[in-house]
C-alpha positions in Angstrom: 150.7 213.3 103.0 147.7 213.9 105.4 144.7 211.6 104.9 141.2 211.5 106.3 141.4 210.3 109.9 139.2 207.5 111.3 137.5 210.0 113.6 136.6 212.3 110.7 135.3 209.4 108.6 133.1 208.2 111.5 131.7 211.7 112.0 131.0 212.2 108.3 129.1 208.9 107.9 127.2 209.2 111.1 126.0 212.8 110.5 125.1 212.0 106.9 122.9 209.1 108.0 124.3 206.8 105.3 122.7 208.9 102.7 123.9 210.9 99.7 123.8 214.6 100.6 122.4 215.4 97.1 120.0 212.7 96.1 119.5 211.0 99.4 120.1 207.4 98.3 121.5 204.9 100.7 125.3 204.7 100.4 125.6 201.0 101.5 123.7 198.0 100.2 123.2 194.9 102.1 124.7 191.6 101.2 122.7 189.1 99.1 122.8 185.4 99.0 125.2 185.6 96.2 127.3 188.7 96.9 128.8 190.7 99.8 127.6 194.1 101.1 128.8 197.0 99.0 129.6 200.7 99.6 128.3 203.0 96.9 129.2 206.3 98.6 132.2 208.5 98.1 134.0 210.7 100.7 134.3 213.8 98.6 136.4 216.9 98.9 134.6 220.2 98.5 137.9 221.9 97.7 140.2 219.5 95.8 143.7 218.9 97.1 145.0 218.4 93.6 146.1 221.6 91.7 144.1 220.5 88.7 141.1 219.2 90.7 137.6 220.5 91.0 137.2 223.8 93.0 140.9 223.7 93.9 142.0 226.9 95.7 145.8 227.5 96.1 145.0 229.8 99.0 142.9 227.3 100.9 144.3 227.4 104.4 142.2 224.7 106.2 143.0 221.0 106.3 141.8 219.6 102.9 141.1 216.3 104.6 139.3 217.9 107.5 135.6 217.4 108.3 134.5 220.8 107.0 135.9 220.1 103.6 134.2 216.7 103.1 130.7 215.5 102.2 129.2 212.2 101.4 127.8 211.6 97.9 126.8 208.6 95.8 129.2 207.8 93.0 127.0 209.3 90.3 126.5 212.6 92.1 130.2 212.8 93.0 130.9 212.7 89.3 128.2 215.3 88.5 129.3 217.9 91.1 132.9 217.5 90.0 131.9 218.1 86.4 129.3 220.8 86.8 131.5 223.3 88.6 129.4 226.3 87.8 126.4 224.8 89.4 128.1 223.2 92.4 130.4 225.9 93.9 132.1 225.6 97.2 129.4 227.6 98.9 126.6 225.5 97.3 128.2 222.3 98.5 128.7 223.6 102.0 125.1 224.6 102.2 124.0 221.3 100.7 125.9 219.5 103.4 124.6 221.6 106.2 121.0 221.2 105.0 121.4 217.4 104.7 123.0 216.9 108.1 120.3 219.1 109.7 117.6 216.9 108.1 119.3 213.7 109.3 119.6 215.1 112.8 116.0 216.2 112.9 114.8 212.8 111.7 116.9 210.9 114.3 115.9 213.3 117.2 112.3 213.0 116.2 112.6 209.2 116.1 113.8 208.9 119.7 111.6 211.8 121.0 108.4 210.5 119.6 106.3 209.4 122.6 103.9 207.4 120.4 106.7 205.0 119.4 106.8 201.8 121.3 108.1 198.3 120.7 104.5 196.9 120.8 103.7 198.8 117.6 106.6 197.5 115.6 109.5 199.4 114.2 107.5 201.8 112.0 108.9 205.0 110.4 108.6 208.6 111.2 106.0 210.5 109.2 107.0 214.0 108.2 104.9 216.7 106.4 106.8 219.3 104.4 104.5 222.2 103.6 105.3 224.6 100.7 103.4 227.9 100.8 103.0 229.6 97.5 103.2 233.2 96.5 99.8 234.3 95.0 99.1 234.6 91.3 100.1 231.3 89.8 98.2 229.6 86.9 96.7 226.2 87.1 99.1 224.9 84.5 102.0 225.9 86.7 100.5 223.9 89.6 100.0 220.9 87.3 103.6 221.1 86.2 104.8 221.3 89.8 102.8 218.2 90.7 104.5 216.3 87.9 107.9 217.5 89.1 107.1 216.3 92.6 105.9 212.9 91.3 108.9 212.3 89.0 112.0 213.8 90.7 114.4 211.0 91.9 115.9 213.3 94.6 112.5 213.7 96.2 111.8 209.9 96.0 114.9 209.2 98.0 113.3 210.7 101.1 110.9 207.8 101.1 108.0 209.8 99.7 104.5 208.5 100.6 102.4 211.2 99.1 102.0 214.7 97.7 99.0 217.0 97.3 97.7 220.6 97.3 95.8 222.7 99.9 93.3 225.3 98.9 91.3 228.1 100.4 88.2 229.4 98.6 89.1 227.6 95.5 92.6 229.0 95.3 95.6 226.7 95.7 97.7 228.2 98.5 100.2 225.4 99.3 101.4 221.9 98.5 102.5 219.2 100.9 104.9 216.3 100.7 104.5 213.4 103.2 107.7 211.5 103.7 109.9 209.5 106.2 112.4 212.4 106.4 111.8 216.2 106.3 112.5 217.2 102.7 115.4 219.6 102.3 114.2 223.2 101.9 116.8 223.8 99.3 115.6 220.8 97.2 112.0 222.1 97.5 112.9 225.5 96.2 114.9 224.0 93.4 111.9 221.8 92.3 109.6 224.9 92.6 111.9 226.9 90.4 111.9 224.1 87.8 108.1 224.3 87.7 108.0 228.1 87.6 106.5 228.3 91.2 107.4 231.1 93.6 107.7 229.9 97.2 106.8 232.1 100.1 107.8 229.7 103.0 108.6 226.1 103.8 107.9 224.4 107.1 108.2 220.9 108.5 105.9 219.0 110.9 106.3 215.6 112.5 102.9 214.1 112.2 101.3 212.1 115.1 101.6 208.3 114.8 103.9 206.1 112.8 103.7 205.2 109.2 103.7 201.4 108.9 103.1 201.0 105.2 105.4 199.8 102.5 108.7 201.6 102.0 109.0 203.0 98.4 112.0 201.9 96.5 
């Protein structure tokens, strides 16, 4: 029976940046003085090979162990997507994977292309601004709810969030921003906005000048 090849496994972990494609948590934890290092990530099939497995398709013609049918998730999110099949369809998981890998690639490219980075300044971390432009006509209570969602959501915290806030013109809130070590997934931003009843007009990312050298949030 075919299995995941070493090459496919290396590509999957490298392009995912050792992060869960859904919540963004690290998928390996370092050894401690008492215990060895541990892997908390799962190499998940989008379309199950098992006839009774999640999202199984008897007409699926591609290699089920091929790169395109795999994504990396933490153990908790693996269980969730394989249980909530209505929410996490094949198309949704493929888009989630594509968005996550694009964010990882952008972060890595920005890290090495940043001319301000130098050994003399220390390791540091990239400093991204994700700007969320609103459709007009929202109530202040909706903005307050959105702010609470941004503060509390565990998926957003996994990007190493260092701050959130609102921008305004003539007393009207026009956009919110998230400052983080990675560019926040546009799909996640739209999901959070929907949860707060906010209509989003556009999302854009910017790599800010300089390097953030503060504490890394847990």
